[in-house]
N, C-alpha and C positions, 0 to 999 in steps of 0.2 A: 530724774531731773536734777538740775544743779542745786536747787534749794535743799534737797534731802541730804546731799553730801555736805553742804554748808551747815545744815542743822546738826549733822553728826560731828562735824569738825568744831562746832561751837556749841555753847549752851543754848537752850531754847529762849533765853531772855538775857538781856544785859545785866540784870540784877543778880543772876546766878553765875556769871563769869568769875572764875577765881582770879585773885590779883596776879599780875604777871610775875614770873619768876626772875625776870630781868629787872635789876634795880632801876628805878626811875620810870618804868613803863606804866602807863595808865591807859586802860582801854575804855574809851568813851563810846565806841561803836563796836558791834559784833562784826559788821561787814562794811567795807567801803566799795562802792560800785564805780568803776572807771569805764567810761564808754564815750563814743562819739555821738552826740545828741542827734545830729542830722541823720545818722544811719539807723539808730536803734531806740531813741527815746520814746517814741510813740508806739512801739510794738514790743519787741522782746524785753527791753530793759524795764518798761512800765509793768509788764506782766511779772517779771522776776521780782521786782521791787514790791509789788502788791502781795505776792505770795510769801516773800520773806516777812513782811509785816504781819500777815495772817498767822505765820508760825511763831510770832513773838520775837523775831530776830531784828534787833535795833540796827538799822541800815542807814548809812550816809549816802545820799544822792544829791548832787550839787544844786539842783533847783529847789530843794526843800529844806536843807539844813544850814545853808550859809546865812549868817545873821546880816541884817541890813547894815550897811556901813562898813562891813568887813571887806578888806581887799581880797578879791577872789583868789589870787594865787596863795596868799598866806593862809586863808581859811581852808583851802583844799589840802595844802601840804600838812597843816596841823591835823586835819581829819584823818589823813592817811597815817600819820604818826600815832594817832590815838585809836586805831582800828586793830582788831585781832586778825581779820581775814580781809583780803582784797580780791574781789571778783573783777577780772579785766575782760571786758567784752571787746574782742579784737574784730573790727569790721573793716570793710574796704577802705573807708576814709579815715580810719583811726589815726594813722600816721600823718595825715595831712593837717592835723591840729597840733600846734605847738603846745597847747594846754594839755592835751592827752599825753604827749611825749614827756612833758615836765612831770605830770602825775606818775607816769610809768617809771621814770628814773627814780622818783622818790619811793615808789612801791618796791622796786628792786633793792634800793638802798636799805629800806626797812626789812625786807626779806633776808638780806645778808646780815645786817647788824642786830636786828631785834627779833628775828625768827617769825616775821609776818608770814602767815600762810597765804599763798597766792594761787588762785584758781582761775586759769584762763578758759574763756569761752571763745571758740573760733566761729564767729558769726558769718557764715557763707564765705569764708576765706580758708585757704589751705594753710595749715600750720607751717609747711615748708616754705611757703611764700613769705610768711612773717619772719621765719627764722633766717632766711637768706635775703630778705628784702627784695623780693621780686614782685612783679605786677604792680598793683596800686601802692604797695609799700616802697618799691623803687621809685615810682613816679613822685611820691611825696618828697623825696630827697633830690630829685633830678633838677630842679630849678636852682641853678647856682646862686643867683642873687638873693634868693629867699633866706639862705642860711650862711651867707659869706662871712658874716661877723660872728658866727656861732660854731666854728669848726669843732671845738672841744665838746660842745653840747651835742652836736650831731653824732660824734663818736659814742658818747654816753647813751644817746637815745637808741642808736643801732644796736649797741651791746645789750641794752635793756630789752629790746624787741627779741633778740636772739635768745636771751636767758629765759624770758617768759614763754617763748614758743617751744623751748625744750622741756617745759613742764607738762605733765599729764593734765589734760583738760577735756573739755567737751567740744566736739566738732559738729556744728549744726550745718547741715546742707540738705536742701530739698525736704525739710521737715516743717 
């Protein structure tokens, strides 16, 4: 299961995580969970989050860790920046959320610049559909008016989807 690989890739508790070898890096969280709430919050993601907590893995999940009064976008981006590992749960409606796409772009940026470990979970989606933006991933970008003022963002988001889909991960289907 995903939590075992995460546990092996990270310490079993945030207090035992060694300081980052990258100057200026600070790990506040062992794991950052990126997911589309409407698809997975009340099933897979809740179960994964609970299991990570049981294993002593300090995990950021947006509905529990954002401080009241914190701007959601800034709080999420800071949490990604302060995480050692990002678990990206790619589900059918993941790309239909601009918040998820903004998170994903930040995750990929940290993966490249800070060596953030990224572990994708393909939740009832085919990795090749994510990689090539087919199916629901194509539909998310199909509405011209939705992103007409964000052409550069769309290019970044599509590249981030491709990059994460090219990583080895878990493919959940009919399980």
